C-alpha positions in Angstrom: 60.2 110.2 127.5 61.4 106.7 125.9 63.9 105.0 126.9 67.6 106.3 126.1 71.0 106.2 127.1 72.5 109.9 126.2 76.7 111.0 127.2 78.7 113.4 128.3 82.5 112.9 127.9 83.7 109.8 126.5 83.1 108.3 131.1 79.4 109.9 132.1 75.9 108.3 130.6 72.7 109.1 131.3 70.0 106.1 131.8 66.5 107.3 130.8 64.0 104.2 132.3 62.0 106.2 132.2 61.0 109.3 134.0 59.9 107.5 137.3 63.6 105.7 137.8 66.5 108.2 136.2 70.2 107.3 136.8 72.9 110.4 135.8 75.8 109.0 135.7 78.4 111.9 135.9 82.2 111.9 136.1 84.4 113.6 138.9 85.0 116.5 136.5 81.0 117.1 136.9 80.5 117.4 132.8 76.9 118.4 132.7 75.0 115.5 130.7 74.6 115.7 127.5 74.8 118.1 124.9 75.1 118.8 121.2 78.1 116.7 120.9 77.3 114.2 123.1 77.5 110.8 122.0 75.5 107.1 122.3 77.4 105.3 125.2 76.8 101.7 126.0 76.2 100.7 129.6 78.1 98.9 132.2 78.0 95.0 131.5 76.6 92.8 133.1 78.5 91.5 136.0 80.9 88.8 134.8 80.2 86.2 137.3 76.1 86.9 136.9 74.3 83.8 135.1 70.6 83.4 134.4 69.7 83.3 137.9 72.4 84.0 140.4 74.4 88.4 139.8 76.7 89.7 141.9 78.6 92.3 141.9 82.4 93.2 140.7 82.9 96.4 142.0 80.0 97.7 143.5 80.5 98.7 147.4 79.2 96.6 150.2 79.5 93.3 147.5 76.2 92.3 146.8 75.0 89.0 145.7 71.1 87.9 144.5 69.2 85.7 142.9 66.7 86.8 140.5 64.3 85.6 137.3 65.8 84.2 134.5 66.9 87.5 131.1 67.6 89.6 134.2 70.5 91.8 134.5 73.8 93.6 136.6 74.8 96.6 135.4 78.0 96.8 138.2 79.9 100.8 139.0 82.1 102.2 141.8 78.5 103.5 142.8 75.8 102.3 141.3 74.4 98.9 140.9 71.0 98.5 137.8 69.2 95.0 138.4 67.0 95.6 134.6 64.1 93.1 133.7 64.0 91.4 130.5 63.8 93.4 127.6 61.4 91.1 126.0 59.1 91.2 129.2 56.4 93.3 130.1 58.9 95.2 132.7 60.9 96.1 130.0 62.3 99.6 130.8 61.6 99.3 134.5 64.8 99.0 136.4 65.5 98.1 140.4 68.4 100.2 140.6 70.9 100.7 144.0 73.7 103.1 145.2 76.0 103.1 148.0 75.5 106.7 150.8 76.8 108.5 152.4 73.9 111.3 150.2 75.0 114.4 149.9 73.3 118.0 149.0 74.8 119.7 145.8 72.5 122.2 143.9 72.0 120.8 140.2 72.1 122.8 137.2 70.1 120.0 135.1 67.2 120.6 138.2 67.0 124.2 138.4 70.3 124.2 141.4 67.7 122.3 144.0 69.6 119.3 145.7 68.5 116.6 146.2 65.3 115.0 148.4 67.4 112.7 150.4 70.9 113.7 152.4 72.9 112.1 155.4 74.5 109.0 156.3 72.1 106.7 157.9 68.8 105.9 157.0 67.3 107.5 159.9 68.8 111.1 158.8 68.1 109.8 155.1 64.4 109.1 155.7 63.6 112.4 157.4 64.8 114.2 155.3 63.2 112.4 152.1 59.8 112.2 153.8 59.5 115.7 154.4 60.5 117.6 151.2 57.4 119.3 150.1 58.6 118.4 146.2 57.3 114.7 146.8 54.7 113.1 147.2 55.0 110.3 150.0 54.3 107.5 152.4 54.5 107.3 155.9 57.8 105.0 156.2 58.0 101.5 156.8 59.5 98.7 158.7 61.4 97.3 155.1 63.8 93.2 155.5 66.4 92.6 152.8 68.1 89.6 153.3 69.9 89.8 157.4 69.2 93.7 157.2 66.5 95.7 158.3 66.1 99.3 157.0 63.1 101.7 156.3 60.9 101.8 153.1 58.6 104.6 151.4 57.0 105.2 148.5 56.7 108.3 146.6 56.3 110.3 143.5 55.6 114.1 142.4 54.2 116.5 145.2 50.9 117.7 142.7 52.3 121.3 143.8 55.3 120.3 142.8 56.5 122.9 139.3 60.1 122.7 139.2 61.4 120.3 135.6 65.2 118.8 135.4 67.1 118.8 131.8 66.2 115.5 131.7 62.2 115.7 132.4 61.9 116.6 129.0 59.8 119.2 130.5 57.4 117.6 133.7 58.4 118.3 136.6 61.3 116.4 138.3 63.2 116.0 141.4 66.8 114.7 142.5 66.1 112.3 144.8 70.0 110.5 146.5 73.4 111.7 145.1 76.6 109.4 146.1 78.8 112.8 145.6 79.0 116.7 144.9 79.0 115.7 141.3 76.5 112.1 141.3 75.9 109.6 139.9 72.3 110.6 141.4 68.8 109.2 141.4 66.4 111.5 140.6 62.2 110.9 139.5 59.5 112.6 138.3 56.2 112.8 135.6 53.5 110.4 136.4 56.2 108.2 137.8 56.0 106.4 141.4 58.8 105.0 143.0 59.6 102.9 145.8 63.1 104.2 148.3 64.6 100.9 150.1 67.0 102.2 152.3 69.2 100.4 154.8 72.3 100.4 156.6 76.0 98.0 155.4 77.9 98.1 158.0 79.4 101.8 157.9 77.4 103.0 154.9 74.1 103.7 154.1 72.3 101.9 150.8 69.3 103.1 149.2 67.6 101.0 147.1 65.1 101.8 144.1 62.4 100.4 142.6 60.5 103.0 140.2 58.1 102.5 136.9 58.1 105.8 134.2 54.8 105.4 134.6 52.6 105.7 138.2 50.4 103.1 136.5 52.2 99.6 136.2 53.8 100.6 139.3 52.3 98.2 141.4 52.3 95.7 139.7 56.7 95.7 139.3 56.6 96.7 142.4 55.0 92.7 143.1 58.2 91.7 140.1 60.7 93.4 142.2 60.2 93.2 145.2 60.5 88.9 145.9 64.2 89.8 144.9 65.3 92.2 146.3 63.8 91.1 150.4 66.5 88.5 149.1 69.4 90.1 148.4 72.8 90.2 150.9 75.0 92.6 151.7 78.4 92.2 152.7 79.9 94.9 154.1 
């Protein structure tokens, strides 16, 4: 699936950064995504404080700041922050998604009423549910450092035995990973995509950082580009 933008109601959109990193934005009313009457809606504009090298959140909490190579842009939201690679680069279409918890369960009709893989109010809870989900092939959790915080990191992809799909996966196996509320926003993955998730306890909240690619063959190269940026992110509760 090529990157695309769809909308459900004026304030809801599904920004598909390939199948390997799906970012689902939904209104609190829980309106369905897409549909015959949906019309395109532009992604959130870069943060006003962004520059070619320094990007900070305005709406997203906990507040974050980071340093990225020229051309990377940040899109701000209440519970999500999306950092995108330059459109002209070899990493175009790959993104880093950040979401604040707690992460909750809900049976999403877009994913055959299957609940998210990662649920909980702490890093330990979220990692345990994600690592134990039979729909995913996951590496063993490893320590990860982001700014002055230490968390847990694991790489995932859809398990070869999983056949369930989501409305946005083009008929390919897919899994909802984390959701901020019982109607979204949510992150998911599918197809041949691969994702790295880093979970941090930030103040009284848990934060998820996703580095994902729709084509698993590009995963290692994009992770090598993205990790130095992610490791320098500073969070302020």
